N, CA, C and O atoms as a DFTB+ gen file, in Angstrom:
728 C
 N C O
     1  1      73.691     228.137     343.507
     2  2      73.629     228.374     344.935
     3  2      75.016     228.720     345.464
     4  3      75.179     229.662     346.239
     5  1      76.010     227.950     345.037
     6  2      77.382     228.185     345.478
     7  2      77.826     229.600     345.125
     8  3      78.392     230.312     345.954
     9  1      77.558     229.997     343.876
    10  2      77.973     231.332     343.440
    11  2      77.262     232.428     344.224
    12  3      77.854     233.478     344.473
    13  1      76.012     232.214     344.620
    14  2      75.288     233.196     345.420
    15  2      75.843     233.245     346.838
    16  3      76.013     234.326     347.401
    17  1      76.128     232.075     347.420
    18  2      76.613     232.022     348.796
    19  2      78.047     232.515     348.959
    20  3      78.398     233.057     350.006
    21  1      78.874     232.334     347.943
    22  2      80.287     232.680     348.057
    23  2      80.525     234.092     348.590
    24  3      81.301     234.244     349.533
    25  1      79.900     235.131     348.038
    26  2      80.139     236.474     348.584
    27  2      79.377     236.752     349.884
    28  3      79.673     237.734     350.565
    29  1      78.412     235.917     350.236
    30  2      77.586     236.156     351.418
    31  2      77.836     235.152     352.538
    32  3      77.182     235.224     353.578
    33  1      78.745     234.238     352.357
    34  2      78.947     233.105     353.260
    35  2      79.066     233.430     354.727
    36  3      78.540     232.689     355.558
    37  1      79.742     234.518     355.082
    38  2      79.910     234.866     356.490
    39  2      78.598     235.302     357.133
    40  3      78.455     235.217     358.353
    41  1      77.635     235.770     356.332
    42  2      76.365     236.243     356.875
    43  2      75.249     235.197     356.802
    44  3      74.187     235.390     357.394
    45  1      75.476     234.099     356.087
    46  2      74.445     233.086     355.890
    47  2      74.791     231.849     356.700
    48  3      75.777     231.167     356.422
    49  1      73.965     231.564     357.710
    50  2      74.180     230.369     358.523
    51  2      73.070     229.378     358.213
    52  3      71.897     229.661     358.458
    53  1      73.429     228.227     357.681
    54  2      72.417     227.240     357.316
    55  2      72.257     226.172     358.371
    56  3      71.206     225.534     358.433
    57  1      73.255     225.954     359.200
    58  2      73.159     224.915     360.200
    59  2      73.467     223.540     359.666
    60  3      73.288     222.558     360.385
    61  1      73.916     223.430     358.453
    62  2      74.205     222.118     357.892
    63  2      75.668     221.772     358.109
    64  3      76.492     221.933     357.209
    65  1      75.986     221.297     359.301
    66  2      77.373     221.047     359.647
    67  2      77.985     219.889     358.881
    68  3      79.206     219.826     358.742
    69  1      77.166     218.969     358.378
    70  2      77.752     217.828     357.682
    71  2      77.238     217.686     356.257
    72  3      77.532     216.686     355.603
    73  1      76.486     218.648     355.762
    74  2      76.073     218.659     354.375
    75  2      76.681     219.893     353.708
    76  3      75.962     220.751     353.196
    77  1      77.974     219.970     353.720
    78  2      78.657     221.152     353.195
    79  2      78.400     221.309     351.704
    80  3      78.437     220.342     350.942
    81  1      78.140     222.538     351.311
    82  2      78.020     222.857     349.903
    83  2      79.414     223.266     349.434
    84  3      79.837     224.405     349.634
    85  1      80.103     222.348     348.823
    86  2      81.474     222.633     348.402
    87  2      81.668     222.143     346.970
    88  3      82.543     221.322     346.694
    89  1      80.853     222.652     346.082
    90  2      80.856     222.198     344.697
    91  2      82.212     222.372     344.016
    92  3      82.559     221.605     343.118
    93  1      82.968     223.365     344.436
    94  2      84.246     223.622     343.796
    95  2      85.424     223.226     344.672
    96  3      86.536     223.715     344.471
    97  1      85.196     222.358     345.629
    98  2      86.288     221.798     346.402
    99  2      86.585     222.446     347.736
   100  3      87.435     221.932     348.463
   101  1      85.944     223.534     348.105
   102  2      86.200     224.118     349.409
   103  2      84.876     224.449     350.083
   104  3      83.946     224.950     349.451
   105  1      84.811     224.161     351.370
   106  2      83.585     224.439     352.113
   107  2      83.397     225.943     352.248
   108  3      84.366     226.692     352.374
   109  1      82.162     226.369     352.222
   110  2      81.856     227.786     352.353
   111  2      81.747     228.177     353.816
   112  3      81.299     227.371     354.631
   113  1      82.145     229.389     354.169
   114  2      81.958     229.838     355.547
   115  2      80.469     229.929     355.858
   116  3      79.656     230.198     354.974
   117  1      80.124     229.706     357.111
   118  2      78.734     229.781     357.518
   119  2      77.995     228.464     357.404
   120  3      76.836     228.373     357.811
   121  1      78.637     227.441     356.862
   122  2      77.978     226.149     356.692
   123  2      78.536     225.110     357.655
   124  3      78.508     223.915     357.363
   125  1      79.033     225.549     358.780
   126  2      79.729     224.598     359.636
   127  2      79.297     224.654     361.091
   128  3      80.140     224.574     361.985
   129  1      78.019     224.788     361.344
   130  2      77.588     224.753     362.729
   131  2      76.362     223.876     362.848
   132  3      75.608     223.696     361.891
   133  1      76.178     223.342     364.019
   134  2      74.986     222.539     364.271
   135  2      73.796     223.492     364.321
   136  3      73.786     224.430     365.118
   137  1      72.815     223.263     363.491
   138  2      71.668     224.148     363.427
   139  2      70.531     223.763     364.352
   140  3      69.479     224.402     364.334
   141  1      70.720     222.725     365.165
   142  2      69.644     222.244     366.040
   143  2      69.117     223.356     366.931
   144  3      69.851     223.907     367.751
   145  1      67.844     223.680     366.769
   146  2      67.209     224.708     367.581
   147  2      67.598     226.116     367.206
   148  3      67.078     227.074     367.777
   149  1      68.495     226.259     366.264
   150  2      68.926     227.591     365.812
   151  2      68.260     227.929     364.484
   152  3      67.597     228.957     364.349
   153  1      68.448     227.048     363.508
   154  2      67.871     227.269     362.184
   155  2      67.074     226.076     361.700
   156  3      66.484     226.126     360.620
   157  1      67.045     225.000     362.478
   158  2      66.325     223.801     362.073
   159  2      65.715     223.131     363.299
   160  3      66.219     223.256     364.415
   161  1      64.637     222.431     363.067
   162  2      64.013     221.590     364.085
   163  2      63.170     220.573     363.338
   164  3      63.156     220.555     362.108
   165  1      62.472     219.733     364.072
   166  2      61.594     218.748     363.461
   167  2      60.261     218.765     364.188
   168  3      60.217     218.793     365.418
   169  1      59.182     218.748     363.431
   170  2      57.851     218.586     364.004
   171  2      57.372     217.210     363.566
   172  3      57.225     216.945     362.373
   173  1      57.128     216.332     364.544
   174  2      56.720     214.968     364.203
   175  2      55.234     214.932     363.848
   176  3      54.544     215.942     363.988
   177  1      54.733     213.785     363.392
   178  2      53.340     213.706     362.933
   179  2      52.283     214.047     363.975
   180  3      51.147     214.354     363.613
   181  1      52.628     214.000     365.262
   182  2      51.636     214.346     366.282
   183  2      51.877     215.725     366.881
   184  3      51.232     216.093     367.863
   185  1      52.805     216.497     366.300
   186  2      53.012     217.874     366.722
   187  2      54.090     218.114     367.753
   188  3      54.223     219.233     368.246
   189  1      54.868     217.093     368.095
   190  2      55.990     217.299     369.009
   191  2      57.138     217.949     368.242
   192  3      57.423     217.573     367.105
   193  1      57.794     218.927     368.869
   194  2      58.877     219.666     368.223
   195  2      60.200     219.238     368.847
   196  3      60.395     219.354     370.056
   197  1      61.097     218.747     368.015
   198  2      62.429     218.308     368.450
   199  2      63.481     219.252     367.884
   200  3      63.295     219.835     366.816
   201  1      64.576     219.397     368.603
   202  2      65.630     220.325     368.211
   203  2      66.294     219.939     366.896
   204  3      66.789     220.803     366.172
   205  1      66.306     218.651     366.586
   206  2      67.046     218.179     365.410
   207  2      66.285     217.039     364.747
   208  3      65.729     216.186     365.438
   209  1      66.251     217.011     363.419
   210  2      65.599     215.898     362.729
   211  2      66.259     214.552     362.996
   212  3      65.648     213.506     362.779
   213  1      67.498     214.572     363.465
   214  2      68.220     213.330     363.727
   215  2      68.230     212.970     365.206
   216  3      68.795     211.943     365.582
   217  1      67.624     213.785     366.043
   218  2      67.635     213.543     367.490
   219  2      66.206     213.481     368.023
   220  3      65.791     214.308     368.835
   221  1      65.479     212.500     367.556
   222  2      64.092     212.337     368.006
   223  2      64.118     211.495     369.273
   224  3      64.004     210.270     369.240
   225  1      64.273     212.192     370.383
   226  2      64.388     211.568     371.702
   227  2      63.851     212.577     372.707
   228  3      63.935     213.784     372.482
   229  1      63.305     212.090     373.805
   230  2      62.729     213.004     374.798
   231  2      63.725     214.046     375.297
   232  3      63.316     215.138     375.692
   233  1      65.015     213.738     375.290
   234  2      66.022     214.712     375.725
   235  2      66.085     215.937     374.808
   236  3      66.595     216.984     375.204
   237  1      65.570     215.805     373.594
   238  2      65.629     216.889     372.623
   239  2      64.239     217.407     372.265
   240  3      64.070     218.100     371.262
   241  1      63.242     217.069     373.091
   242  2      61.872     217.541     372.887
   243  2      61.771     218.978     373.398
   244  3      61.998     219.243     374.578
   245  1      61.430     219.897     372.502
   246  2      61.364     221.318     372.854
   247  2      59.961     221.773     373.207
   248  3      59.802     222.763     373.921
   249  1      58.946     221.084     372.733
   250  2      57.570     221.479     373.010
   251  2      56.611     220.813     372.051
   252  3      56.966     219.874     371.338
   253  1      55.383     221.316     372.046
   254  2      54.321     220.731     371.228
   255  2      53.571     221.846     370.509
   256  3      53.174     222.832     371.130
   257  1      53.379     221.694     369.211
   258  2      52.670     222.727     368.447
   259  2      51.188     222.757     368.753
   260  3      50.508     223.733     368.435
   261  1      50.680     221.707     369.362
   262  2      49.245     221.647     369.659
   263  2      48.894     222.332     370.973
   264  3      47.723     222.366     371.351
   265  1      49.868     222.872     371.667
   266  2      49.613     223.603     372.913
   267  2      49.471     225.095     372.600
   268  3      49.862     225.543     371.522
   269  1      48.916     225.860     373.537
   270  2      48.718     227.301     373.289
   271  2      50.008     227.986     372.816
   272  3      51.092     227.746     373.349
   273  1      49.862     228.826     371.822
   274  2      51.003     229.541     371.252
   275  2      51.602     228.831     370.065
   276  3      52.336     229.433     369.281
   277  1      51.291     227.535     369.922
   278  2      51.742     226.767     368.765
   279  2      53.251     226.775     368.564
   280  3      54.027     226.898     369.511
   281  1      53.637     226.642     367.307
   282  2      55.047     226.556     366.966
   283  2      55.804     227.830     367.338
   284  3      56.940     227.760     367.807
   285  1      55.190     228.980     367.135
   286  2      55.880     230.248     367.424
   287  2      56.332     230.299     368.883
   288  3      57.448     230.734     369.167
   289  1      55.479     229.860     369.807
   290  2      55.857     229.858     371.219
   291  2      57.013     228.894     371.471
   292  3      57.954     229.226     372.192
   293  1      56.945     227.698     370.877
   294  2      58.024     226.721     371.071
   295  2      59.325     227.283     370.519
   296  3      60.353     227.231     371.195
   297  1      59.300     227.814     369.312
   298  2      60.518     228.309     368.661
   299  2      61.141     229.465     369.449
   300  3      62.362     229.532     369.590
   301  1      60.322     230.356     369.952
   302  2      60.841     231.524     370.661
   303  2      61.154     231.274     372.130
   304  3      62.119     231.828     372.657
   305  1      60.347     230.442     372.803
   306  2      60.427     230.365     374.259
   307  2      60.938     229.053     374.838
   308  3      61.100     228.956     376.055
   309  1      61.194     228.054     374.030
   310  2      61.646     226.766     374.556
   311  2      62.969     226.915     375.297
   312  3      63.917     227.508     374.781
   313  1      63.025     226.374     376.507
   314  2      64.272     226.413     377.293
   315  2      65.381     225.665     376.556
   316  3      66.538     226.085     376.576
   317  1      65.028     224.568     375.912
   318  2      66.027     223.802     375.159
   319  2      66.589     224.634     374.013
   320  3      67.805     224.688     373.829
   321  1      65.722     225.281     373.242
   322  2      66.188     226.098     372.126
   323  2      67.027     227.272     372.622
   324  3      68.041     227.607     372.010
   325  1      66.617     227.899     373.723
   326  2      67.415     229.019     374.267
   327  2      68.814     228.533     374.643
   328  3      69.803     229.217     374.381
   329  1      68.893     227.356     375.256
   330  2      70.196     226.805     375.651
   331  2      71.047     226.487     374.418
   332  3      72.249     226.751     374.415
   333  1      70.439     225.927     373.380
   334  2      71.188     225.602     372.163
   335  2      71.658     226.848     371.424
   336  3      72.647     226.796     370.693
   337  1      70.965     227.965     371.605
   338  2      71.331     229.206     370.920
   339  2      72.398     230.003     371.647
   340  3      72.905     230.989     371.113
   341  1      72.743     229.594     372.851
   342  2      73.825     230.276     373.568
   343  2      75.150     229.971     372.878
   344  3      75.295     228.916     372.262
   345  1      76.121     230.883     372.973
   346  2      77.423     230.611     372.367
   347  2      78.022     229.312     372.920
   348  3      78.018     229.071     374.128
   349  1      78.529     228.497     372.017
   350  2      79.106     227.212     372.392
   351  2      80.594     227.377     372.675
   352  3      81.290     228.130     371.993
   353  1      81.064     226.670     373.679
   354  2      82.471     226.762     374.074
   355  2      83.370     225.773     373.343
   356  3      84.585     225.966     373.297
   357  1      82.800     224.725     372.776
   358  2      83.601     223.768     372.024
   359  2      84.007     222.549     372.817
   360  3      84.385     221.533     372.234
   361  1      83.937     222.627     374.127
   362  2      84.269     221.467     374.957
   363  2      85.616     220.887     374.615
   364  3      86.603     221.608     374.470
   365  1      85.650     219.575     374.486
   366  2      86.898     218.861     374.215
   367  2      87.501     219.244     372.867
   368  3      88.697     219.052     372.648
   369  1      86.688     219.781     371.967
   370  2      87.167     220.079     370.618
   371  2      87.759     221.478     370.463
   372  3      88.376     221.766     369.437
   373  1      87.592     222.336     371.436
   374  2      87.980     223.739     371.265
   375  2      89.471     223.934     370.985
   376  3      89.847     224.913     370.340
   377  1      90.314     223.037     371.449
   378  2      91.749     223.191     371.206
   379  2      92.205     222.555     369.891
   380  3      93.366     222.692     369.508
   381  1      91.301     221.865     369.202
   382  2      91.650     221.214     367.940
   383  2      91.803     222.264     366.835
   384  3      91.018     223.209     366.757
   385  1      92.796     222.096     366.002
   386  2      93.025     223.053     364.921
   387  2      91.918     223.015     363.865
   388  3      91.830     223.914     363.029
   389  1      91.081     221.989     363.898
   390  2      89.987     221.876     362.933
   391  2      88.643     222.318     363.500
   392  3      87.617     222.173     362.836
   393  1      88.633     222.855     364.717
   394  2      87.369     223.236     365.353
   395  2      86.595     224.252     364.519
   396  3      85.369     224.172     364.457
   397  1      87.262     225.194     363.884
   398  2      86.566     226.190     363.067
   399  2      85.886     225.553     361.861
   400  3      84.970     226.140     361.286
   401  1      86.322     224.367     361.475
   402  2      85.721     223.673     360.344
   403  2      84.490     222.879     360.733
   404  3      83.486     222.916     360.022
   405  1      84.543     222.152     361.859
   406  2      83.426     221.267     362.203
   407  2      82.609     221.721     363.404
   408  3      81.504     221.218     363.606
   409  1      83.109     222.649     364.204
   410  2      82.428     223.157     365.409
   411  2      82.022     222.037     366.365
   412  3      81.038     222.171     367.092
   413  1      82.762     220.951     366.367
   414  2      82.493     219.857     367.300
   415  2      81.610     218.762     366.751
   416  3      81.397     217.751     367.420
   417  1      81.097     218.935     365.562
   418  2      80.340     217.868     364.921
   419  2      78.869     217.805     365.266
   420  3      78.260     218.800     365.659
   421  1      78.312     216.627     365.114
   422  2      76.871     216.401     365.195
   423  2      76.431     215.994     366.594
   424  3      76.892     214.985     367.129
   425  1      75.547     216.774     367.177
   426  2      75.012     216.517     368.508
   427  2      74.275     215.174     368.550
   428  3      74.427     214.420     369.511
   429  1      73.488     214.872     367.532
   430  2      72.721     213.625     367.505
   431  2      73.649     212.416     367.433
   432  3      73.421     211.419     368.118
   433  1      74.687     212.496     366.613
   434  2      75.630     211.381     366.505
   435  2      76.316     211.136     367.841
   436  3      76.518     209.988     368.235
   437  1      76.671     212.201     368.533
   438  2      77.296     212.051     369.855
   439  2      76.327     211.389     370.821
   440  3      76.675     210.416     371.490
   441  1      75.115     211.916     370.893
   442  2      74.136     211.424     371.855
   443  2      73.832     209.942     371.650
   444  3      73.869     209.162     372.602
   445  1      73.533     209.555     370.417
   446  2      73.103     208.179     370.168
   447  2      74.241     207.169     370.142
   448  3      74.001     205.964     370.065
   449  1      75.468     207.649     370.206
   450  2      76.588     206.714     370.361
   451  2      77.101     206.726     371.791
   452  3      78.081     206.053     372.108
   453  1      76.441     207.492     372.659
   454  2      76.808     207.505     374.069
   455  2      77.958     208.420     374.419
   456  3      78.537     208.292     375.498
   457  1      78.306     209.341     373.534
   458  2      79.398     210.273     373.810
   459  2      78.838     211.552     374.427
   460  3      77.678     211.893     374.194
   461  1      79.647     212.262     375.211
   462  2      79.171     213.520     375.794
   463  2      78.933     214.564     374.698
   464  3      79.645     214.592     373.695
   465  1      77.933     215.413     374.898
   466  2      77.601     216.407     373.882
   467  2      78.704     217.431     373.679
   468  3      78.770     218.060     372.624
   469  1      79.575     217.612     374.673
   470  2      80.691     218.544     374.489
   471  2      81.961     217.819     374.061
   472  3      83.039     218.414     374.050
   473  1      81.845     216.557     373.714
   474  2      82.990     215.770     373.244
   475  2      83.080     215.803     371.731
   476  3      82.267     216.449     371.071
   477  1      84.065     215.109     371.179
   478  2      84.211     215.071     369.722
   479  2      83.149     214.193     369.064
   480  3      82.605     213.281     369.686
   481  1      82.874     214.479     367.827
   482  2      81.955     213.685     367.026
   483  2      82.519     212.266     366.905
   484  3      83.733     212.108     366.771
   485  1      81.677     211.235     366.947
   486  2      82.200     209.873     366.829
   487  2      82.872     209.616     365.486
   488  3      83.686     208.700     365.362
   489  1      82.537     210.419     364.482
   490  2      83.156     210.252     363.170
   491  2      84.208     211.318     362.898
   492  3      84.492     211.627     361.741
   493  1      84.784     211.875     363.943
   494  2      85.824     212.892     363.799
   495  2      86.935     212.362     362.891
   496  3      87.486     211.289     363.136
   497  1      87.257     213.118     361.845
   498  2      88.277     212.669     360.898
   499  2      89.670     212.642     361.512
   500  3      90.572     211.994     360.980
   501  1      89.852     213.345     362.632
   502  2      91.142     213.312     363.317
   503  2      91.243     212.121     364.270
   504  3      92.313     211.851     364.815
   505  1      90.133     211.412     364.471
   506  2      90.141     210.227     365.319
   507  2      89.943     210.491     366.796
   508  3      90.099     209.576     367.605
   509  1      89.604     211.719     367.175
   510  2      89.461     212.055     368.595
   511  2      88.262     211.376     369.264
   512  3      88.212     211.276     370.489
   513  1      87.308     210.916     368.475
   514  2      86.158     210.233     369.042
   515  2      86.415     208.769     369.350
   516  3      85.699     208.176     370.158
   517  1      87.417     208.175     368.725
   518  2      87.670     206.738     368.879
   519  2      87.941     206.295     370.313
   520  3      87.348     205.310     370.753
   521  1      88.816     206.982     371.068
   522  2      89.040     206.524     372.445
   523  2      87.779     206.620     373.311
   524  3      87.543     205.771     374.171
   525  1      86.979     207.652     373.077
   526  2      85.736     207.796     373.839
   527  2      84.732     206.701     373.474
   528  3      84.026     206.189     374.342
   529  1      84.673     206.349     372.198
   530  2      83.777     205.269     371.785
   531  2      84.182     203.949     372.443
   532  3      83.328     203.174     372.874
   533  1      85.482     203.704     372.514
   534  2      85.979     202.464     373.115
   535  2      85.710     202.416     374.615
   536  3      85.524     201.335     375.173
   537  1      85.688     203.581     375.280
   538  2      85.542     203.621     376.738
   539  2      84.110     203.859     377.213
   540  3      83.855     203.818     378.417
   541  1      83.189     204.102     376.318
   542  2      81.816     204.434     376.740
   543  2      81.176     203.254     377.467
   544  3      81.502     202.091     377.228
   545  1      80.267     203.595     378.350
   546  2      79.607     202.562     379.138
   547  2      78.248     202.181     378.580
   548  3      77.950     200.994     378.449
   549  1      77.422     203.153     378.249
   550  2      76.072     202.846     377.787
   551  2      75.681     203.745     376.630
   552  3      76.114     204.894     376.542
   553  1      74.871     203.215     375.762
   554  2      74.353     203.965     374.629
   555  2      72.882     204.248     374.908
   556  3      72.146     203.331     375.273
   557  1      72.428     205.508     374.745
   558  2      71.021     205.828     375.016
   559  2      70.074     204.982     374.170
   560  3      70.329     204.716     372.996
   561  1      69.005     204.578     374.781
   562  2      67.961     203.817     374.088
   563  2      66.885     204.790     373.619
   564  3      66.734     205.872     374.186
   565  1      66.143     204.412     372.593
   566  2      65.036     205.271     372.172
   567  2      64.090     205.518     373.339
   568  3      63.873     204.641     374.176
   569  1      63.533     206.719     373.384
   570  2      62.629     207.062     374.481
   571  2      61.195     206.696     374.158
   572  3      60.274     207.119     374.857
   573  1      60.998     205.927     373.126
   574  2      59.653     205.491     372.774
   575  2      59.433     205.567     371.283
   576  3      60.271     206.070     370.535
   577  1      58.296     205.060     370.866
   578  2      57.921     205.112     369.464
   579  2      57.278     206.469     369.216
   580  3      56.167     206.727     369.681
   581  1      57.966     207.329     368.492
   582  2      57.483     208.683     368.267
   583  2      56.624     208.804     367.018
   584  3      56.246     209.909     366.628
   585  1      56.314     207.672     366.387
   586  2      55.507     207.742     365.174
   587  2      54.017     207.781     365.473
   588  3      53.225     208.167     364.613
   589  1      53.624     207.388     366.680
   590  2      52.211     207.442     367.045
   591  2      52.083     207.375     368.562
   592  3      53.039     207.070     369.274
   593  1      50.905     207.662     369.023
   594  2      50.635     207.614     370.450
   595  2      49.545     206.580     370.696
   596  3      48.855     206.159     369.767
   597  1      49.397     206.182     371.932
   598  2      48.346     205.217     372.259
   599  2      46.981     205.875     372.250
   600  3      45.970     205.195     372.078
   601  1      46.934     207.178     372.432
   602  2      45.659     207.878     372.375
   603  2      45.419     208.324     370.937
   604  3      46.370     208.621     370.214
   605  1      44.152     208.373     370.513
   606  2      43.880     208.804     369.144
   607  2      44.182     210.293     368.976
   608  3      44.068     211.073     369.921
   609  1      44.559     210.664     367.782
   610  2      44.808     212.057     367.444
   611  2      43.616     212.544     366.636
   612  3      43.255     211.939     365.626
   613  1      43.013     213.627     367.075
   614  2      41.856     214.172     366.365
   615  2      42.280     214.716     365.008
   616  3      43.233     215.488     364.903
   617  1      41.568     214.306     363.989
   618  2      41.827     214.782     362.641
   619  2      40.530     215.388     362.125
   620  3      39.487     214.734     362.123
   621  1      40.601     216.622     361.694
   622  2      39.421     217.294     361.156
   623  2      39.412     217.138     359.643
   624  3      40.401     217.442     358.975
   625  1      38.320     216.676     359.118
   626  2      38.173     216.557     357.671
   627  2      37.499     217.830     357.193
   628  3      36.381     218.151     357.595
   629  1      38.192     218.541     356.337
   630  2      37.678     219.811     355.830
   631  2      37.015     219.560     354.489
   632  3      37.643     219.059     353.557
   633  1      35.760     219.908     354.401
   634  2      35.029     219.786     353.134
   635  2      35.198     221.095     352.367
   636  3      35.395     222.159     352.954
   637  1      35.119     220.991     351.083
   638  2      35.289     222.178     350.244
   639  2      34.333     223.296     350.660
   640  3      34.704     224.467     350.580
   641  1      33.141     222.980     351.093
   642  2      32.183     224.009     351.490
   643  2      32.607     224.701     352.777
   644  3      32.118     225.786     353.090
   645  1      33.533     224.068     353.541
   646  2      34.000     224.665     354.787
   647  2      35.124     225.684     354.558
   648  3      35.465     226.446     355.462
   649  1      35.685     225.695     353.376
   650  2      36.795     226.605     353.091
   651  2      36.291     228.034     352.941
   652  3      35.204     228.265     352.411
   653  1      37.079     228.981     353.407
   654  2      36.701     230.385     353.258
   655  2      36.707     230.803     351.794
   656  3      35.886     231.613     351.362
   657  1      37.634     230.248     351.047
   658  2      37.693     230.566     349.623
   659  2      38.097     229.299     348.877
   660  3      38.805     228.457     349.429
   661  1      37.668     229.158     347.660
   662  2      38.003     227.951     346.901
   663  2      39.472     227.979     346.480
   664  3      40.086     229.045     346.438
   665  1      40.031     226.820     346.170
   666  2      41.417     226.801     345.682
   667  2      41.530     227.628     344.409
   668  3      40.573     227.736     343.643
   669  1      42.700     228.209     344.188
   670  2      42.893     229.053     343.009
   671  2      43.093     228.246     341.740
   672  3      42.946     228.774     340.637
   673  1      43.420     226.993     341.883
   674  2      43.612     226.155     340.710
   675  2      44.110     224.790     341.118
   676  3      44.254     224.505     342.307
   677  1      44.375     223.944     340.137
   678  2      44.870     222.610     340.467
   679  2      46.261     222.685     341.089
   680  3      46.981     223.667     340.911
   681  1      46.623     221.651     341.807
   682  2      47.931     221.601     342.464
   683  2      49.031     221.606     341.419
   684  3      49.043     220.763     340.522
   685  1      49.941     222.539     341.528
   686  2      51.063     222.615     340.611
   687  2      52.210     221.793     341.181
   688  3      52.571     221.957     342.346
   689  1      52.781     220.915     340.374
   690  2      53.837     220.032     340.849
   691  2      55.227     220.622     340.665
   692  3      56.174     220.152     341.296
   693  1      55.377     221.632     339.826
   694  2      56.695     222.209     339.581
   695  2      57.135     223.003     340.797
   696  3      56.344     223.776     341.339
   697  1      58.397     222.833     341.250
   698  2      58.844     223.547     342.467
   699  2      58.836     225.055     342.323
   700  3      58.797     225.766     343.327
   701  1      58.870     225.553     341.119
   702  2      58.856     227.007     340.902
   703  2      57.504     227.461     340.378
   704  3      57.410     228.504     339.731
   705  1      56.455     226.691     340.650
   706  2      55.126     227.005     340.113
   707  2      54.629     228.362     340.526
   708  3      53.896     229.005     339.775
   709  1      55.016     228.823     341.724
   710  2      54.510     230.112     342.179
   711  2      55.322     231.290     341.640
   712  3      54.960     232.446     341.860
   713  1      56.407     231.002     340.942
   714  2      57.229     232.062     340.382
   715  2      56.617     232.497     339.061
   716  3      56.416     231.670     338.172
   717  1      56.317     233.791     338.918
   718  2      55.733     234.258     337.661
   719  2      56.695     234.026     336.500
   720  3      57.902     234.234     336.623
   721  1      56.150     233.601     335.395
   722  2      57.010     233.370     334.220
   723  2      57.340     234.689     333.562
   724  3      56.552     235.635     333.603
   725  1      58.509     234.746     332.954
   726  2      58.982     235.988     332.337
   727  2      58.385     236.237     330.996
   728  3      58.693     237.245     330.361
């Protein structure tokens, strides 16, 4: 993967700001931005779409796949996603010499530690988050249990006779099962 990304790094944006692929000791370009709502999101078990897998809170709820238009409408038209896709200014981090490396860090880490979203990451290696952590007043509380709702969720049981076509074969467990063998 590293060898493939090396010549293409400037054109490949993964959104993995803190899971850098740096097998040979240096981070690759294009792997240093928050991908929330840009290249990644989370769909919870009841169909709610959140901007980030680490920010499951009503403030980051972009929409619901069970509403008209489904996921495609949420991904394309969500006001939250449109706002996250706008060019970021960097906030408090823009003057830091390391801004090009971390792009301000993790939005979820900032939010759940009570730091402003345009402030430094609480785990900033330069220590810029420490004074803000010491001075913060309140830490956001969970906006509810997002694993289930009080109302039942309709589940349709599909019988084999209801399928338009039968399965092509048993479930293949190998991750490259669909790749034709040479």
